[in-house]
C-alpha positions as a LaTeX table, in Angstrom:
\begin{tabular}{lrrr}
\hline
Residue & $x$ (\AA) & $y$ (\AA) & $z$ (\AA) \\
\hline
Arg1 & 107.19 & 113.81 & 80.25 \\
Met2 & 108.31 & 116.22 & 77.54 \\
Arg3 & 110.62 & 114.79 & 74.90 \\
Gly4 & 112.66 & 116.39 & 72.13 \\
Gln5 & 114.81 & 119.49 & 72.52 \\
Ser6 & 114.00 & 122.54 & 74.54 \\
Gly7 & 111.82 & 125.15 & 72.87 \\
Lys8 & 114.82 & 127.39 & 72.15 \\
Lys9 & 115.55 & 128.93 & 68.78 \\
Leu10 & 117.18 & 126.27 & 66.61 \\
Met11 & 120.55 & 126.81 & 65.00 \\
Asn12 & 120.54 & 127.94 & 61.37 \\
Thr13 & 116.95 & 129.18 & 61.42 \\
Ser14 & 115.29 & 132.55 & 61.77 \\
Val15 & 111.95 & 131.12 & 62.88 \\
Arg16 & 111.02 & 132.29 & 66.34 \\
Ile17 & 109.53 & 129.78 & 68.73 \\
Arg18 & 106.03 & 130.87 & 69.71 \\
Pro19 & 103.58 & 129.53 & 72.32 \\
Leu20 & 101.74 & 127.53 & 69.65 \\
Ala21 & 100.90 & 123.93 & 70.47 \\
Val22 & 99.50 & 121.12 & 68.36 \\
Tyr23 & 97.39 & 118.22 & 69.64 \\
Leu24 & 97.27 & 115.21 & 67.31 \\
Glu25 & 94.23 & 113.09 & 68.08 \\
Asp26 & 94.33 & 109.50 & 66.87 \\
Leu27 & 96.22 & 110.02 & 63.62 \\
Arg28 & 97.01 & 106.68 & 62.02 \\
Ser29 & 99.81 & 107.33 & 59.56 \\
Pro30 & 103.37 & 107.77 & 60.85 \\
Phe31 & 104.11 & 109.61 & 57.58 \\
Asn32 & 101.49 & 112.24 & 58.48 \\
Val33 & 102.89 & 112.50 & 62.00 \\
Gly34 & 106.39 & 113.09 & 60.65 \\
Ser35 & 105.17 & 115.64 & 58.14 \\
Ile36 & 103.24 & 117.51 & 60.84 \\
Phe37 & 106.32 & 117.57 & 63.09 \\
Arg38 & 108.41 & 118.97 & 60.24 \\
Thr39 & 105.83 & 121.66 & 59.45 \\
Ala40 & 105.33 & 122.56 & 63.13 \\
Glu41 & 109.07 & 123.05 & 63.53 \\
Ala42 & 109.29 & 125.14 & 60.36 \\
Phe43 & 106.66 & 127.56 & 61.66 \\
Gly44 & 107.99 & 127.82 & 65.23 \\
Ala45 & 105.50 & 125.72 & 67.22 \\
Ser46 & 106.66 & 125.25 & 70.79 \\
Arg47 & 105.33 & 121.73 & 71.36 \\
Leu48 & 103.30 & 118.83 & 70.04 \\
Ile49 & 101.01 & 116.65 & 72.12 \\
Leu50 & 100.03 & 113.24 & 70.81 \\
Ser51 & 97.05 & 111.19 & 71.89 \\
Pro52 & 98.06 & 107.70 & 73.07 \\
Arg53 & 96.70 & 106.24 & 69.80 \\
Thr54 & 98.83 & 108.46 & 67.51 \\
Pro55 & 102.07 & 106.95 & 66.16 \\
Leu56 & 105.17 & 108.28 & 67.91 \\
Pro57 & 107.61 & 110.46 & 65.97 \\
Thr58 & 110.32 & 107.95 & 66.88 \\
Arg59 & 108.86 & 105.35 & 64.51 \\
Pro60 & 111.14 & 104.94 & 61.48 \\
Arg61 & 108.54 & 106.12 & 58.93 \\
Ala62 & 107.72 & 109.20 & 61.02 \\
Glu63 & 111.42 & 109.96 & 61.57 \\
Arg64 & 112.15 & 109.71 & 57.86 \\
Thr65 & 109.37 & 112.18 & 57.00 \\
Ala66 & 110.13 & 114.53 & 59.91 \\
Arg67 & 113.79 & 114.92 & 58.88 \\
Gly68 & 114.92 & 115.52 & 62.48 \\
Ala69 & 112.00 & 117.66 & 63.63 \\
Gly70 & 110.91 & 114.95 & 66.09 \\
Arg71 & 114.14 & 115.64 & 67.98 \\
Ala72 & 113.91 & 119.42 & 67.58 \\
Val73 & 110.39 & 120.13 & 68.84 \\
Pro74 & 109.34 & 119.12 & 72.38 \\
Trp75 & 106.56 & 116.54 & 72.42 \\
Glu76 & 104.63 & 114.36 & 74.81 \\
Val77 & 101.84 & 111.80 & 74.88 \\
Arg78 & 98.72 & 112.89 & 76.73 \\
Glu79 & 95.00 & 112.18 & 76.81 \\
Leu80 & 92.73 & 114.96 & 75.58 \\
Ala81 & 91.17 & 115.24 & 79.06 \\
Asp82 & 94.62 & 116.14 & 80.44 \\
Leu83 & 95.34 & 118.86 & 77.87 \\
Asp84 & 96.43 & 122.21 & 79.25 \\
Ser85 & 96.30 & 125.10 & 76.83 \\
Pro86 & 97.03 & 128.63 & 77.90 \\
Gly87 & 95.56 & 130.87 & 75.23 \\
Gly88 & 92.71 & 128.57 & 74.26 \\
Val89 & 91.96 & 125.70 & 71.92 \\
Phe90 & 90.63 & 125.55 & 68.38 \\
Ala91 & 89.96 & 122.74 & 65.94 \\
Leu92 & 91.08 & 122.29 & 62.34 \\
Glu93 & 87.85 & 120.72 & 61.14 \\
Leu94 & 85.05 & 120.98 & 58.62 \\
Gly95 & 82.17 & 123.32 & 59.40 \\
Gly96 & 84.29 & 126.04 & 60.96 \\
Arg97 & 85.09 & 129.64 & 60.27 \\
Asp98 & 86.91 & 130.29 & 56.99 \\
Ile99 & 90.68 & 130.27 & 57.54 \\
Gly100 & 90.88 & 133.65 & 55.80 \\
Thr101 & 88.84 & 135.35 & 58.53 \\
Phe102 & 89.67 & 133.17 & 61.56 \\
Pro103 & 91.12 & 135.25 & 64.45 \\
Phe104 & 94.23 & 133.22 & 65.24 \\
Pro105 & 95.33 & 133.63 & 68.86 \\
Pro106 & 98.85 & 134.75 & 69.81 \\
Ala107 & 99.08 & 131.59 & 71.93 \\
Gly108 & 97.02 & 128.43 & 71.96 \\
Thr109 & 96.56 & 124.86 & 70.82 \\
Val110 & 95.17 & 123.58 & 67.54 \\
Leu111 & 93.45 & 120.19 & 67.61 \\
Val112 & 94.07 & 117.99 & 64.56 \\
Gly113 & 92.21 & 114.73 & 63.98 \\
Ser114 & 92.58 & 111.75 & 61.71 \\
Glu115 & 91.65 & 111.94 & 58.04 \\
Glu116 & 89.10 & 109.15 & 58.31 \\
Leu117 & 87.33 & 110.03 & 61.55 \\
Gly118 & 88.14 & 113.68 & 62.14 \\
Leu119 & 88.16 & 114.89 & 65.71 \\
Ser120 & 86.23 & 113.16 & 68.48 \\
Pro121 & 83.02 & 114.72 & 69.81 \\
Glu122 & 84.94 & 115.51 & 73.02 \\
Ala123 & 87.63 & 117.41 & 71.10 \\
Leu124 & 85.02 & 119.35 & 69.14 \\
Arg125 & 83.19 & 120.28 & 72.35 \\
Leu126 & 86.46 & 121.47 & 73.87 \\
Ala127 & 87.18 & 123.66 & 70.82 \\
Glu128 & 83.63 & 125.03 & 70.63 \\
Ala129 & 83.80 & 126.02 & 74.31 \\
Ser130 & 87.04 & 127.92 & 73.62 \\
Leu131 & 88.10 & 129.44 & 70.26 \\
Gly132 & 85.95 & 127.38 & 67.87 \\
Arg133 & 86.72 & 125.69 & 64.56 \\
Val134 & 88.69 & 126.81 & 61.55 \\
Ser135 & 88.15 & 125.35 & 58.07 \\
Ile136 & 89.90 & 125.59 & 54.73 \\
Pro137 & 87.50 & 126.34 & 51.86 \\
Leu138 & 87.96 & 123.88 & 49.00 \\
Ala139 & 86.82 & 123.98 & 45.39 \\
Gly140 & 87.57 & 120.50 & 44.05 \\
Ala141 & 85.05 & 117.72 & 43.59 \\
Lys142 & 86.59 & 115.68 & 46.42 \\
Arg143 & 86.71 & 118.63 & 48.84 \\
Ser144 & 89.40 & 116.80 & 50.73 \\
Leu145 & 93.01 & 117.41 & 51.77 \\
Asn146 & 95.62 & 115.17 & 53.34 \\
Val147 & 95.76 & 116.02 & 57.06 \\
Ser148 & 99.41 & 117.08 & 56.90 \\
Val149 & 98.72 & 119.35 & 53.90 \\
Ala150 & 95.74 & 120.94 & 55.69 \\
Phe151 & 97.94 & 121.40 & 58.77 \\
Gly152 & 100.61 & 123.09 & 56.66 \\
Ile153 & 98.09 & 125.56 & 55.28 \\
Leu154 & 96.83 & 126.27 & 58.79 \\
Met155 & 100.32 & 126.80 & 60.22 \\
His156 & 101.26 & 129.14 & 57.40 \\
Arg157 & 98.15 & 131.26 & 58.06 \\
Trp158 & 98.67 & 131.22 & 61.84 \\
His159 & 102.34 & 132.18 & 61.49 \\
Glu160 & 101.50 & 134.86 & 58.93 \\
Ser161 & 98.82 & 136.40 & 61.18 \\
Leu162 & 101.28 & 136.56 & 64.11 \\
Glu163 & 104.03 & 138.05 & 61.97 \\
Arg164 & 101.58 & 140.66 & 60.69 \\
Ala165 & 100.48 & 141.46 & 64.24 \\
Asp166 & 104.14 & 141.88 & 65.23 \\
Gly167 & 104.79 & 144.11 & 62.20 \\
Leu168 & 107.12 & 141.47 & 60.78 \\
Ala169 & 105.12 & 140.36 & 57.75 \\
Thr170 & 107.33 & 139.62 & 54.75 \\
Asp171 & 106.94 & 139.46 & 51.01 \\
Gly172 & 107.19 & 135.66 & 51.10 \\
Gly173 & 110.94 & 135.67 & 50.51 \\
Gly174 & 111.82 & 136.65 & 54.07 \\
Arg175 & 112.06 & 140.37 & 53.26 \\
Pro176 & 109.86 & 142.93 & 55.07 \\
\hline
\end{tabular}
């Protein structure tokens, strides 16, 4: 059952809701879940799907980080095997195509895994059979990002590619 608001344009925002979905597989931190909800809402994602082992956005720590986005973006709990994704599926994971050259789809679902374990072999197989993997090149010694930070970078790039395709790319300040 879908929870949260309908996928309509939210009041006081110019972000258009797009057919972009996010599947969170076995994240552990409610703070990361809240941050991902907030970022997904900011970039116009239409829904979030959580694996049964991912903390719900209704948990106090997730709610605090999400700042209301858990009530603004429709979400549901679903097993990976039950995922439906018109437009295809891709994974945010190491070993993928550079985010700078990845062909983001106009509709689809991104799979996001936990920081410690990454995505399951089943999730990776699903992505590889569809749109593949996307990775963020890193230069630091740790070569590691927090999952919600990596997700934010991905959503910015996905949103930017769709805006560019629609002829709506801006200068970063909201001006064409």
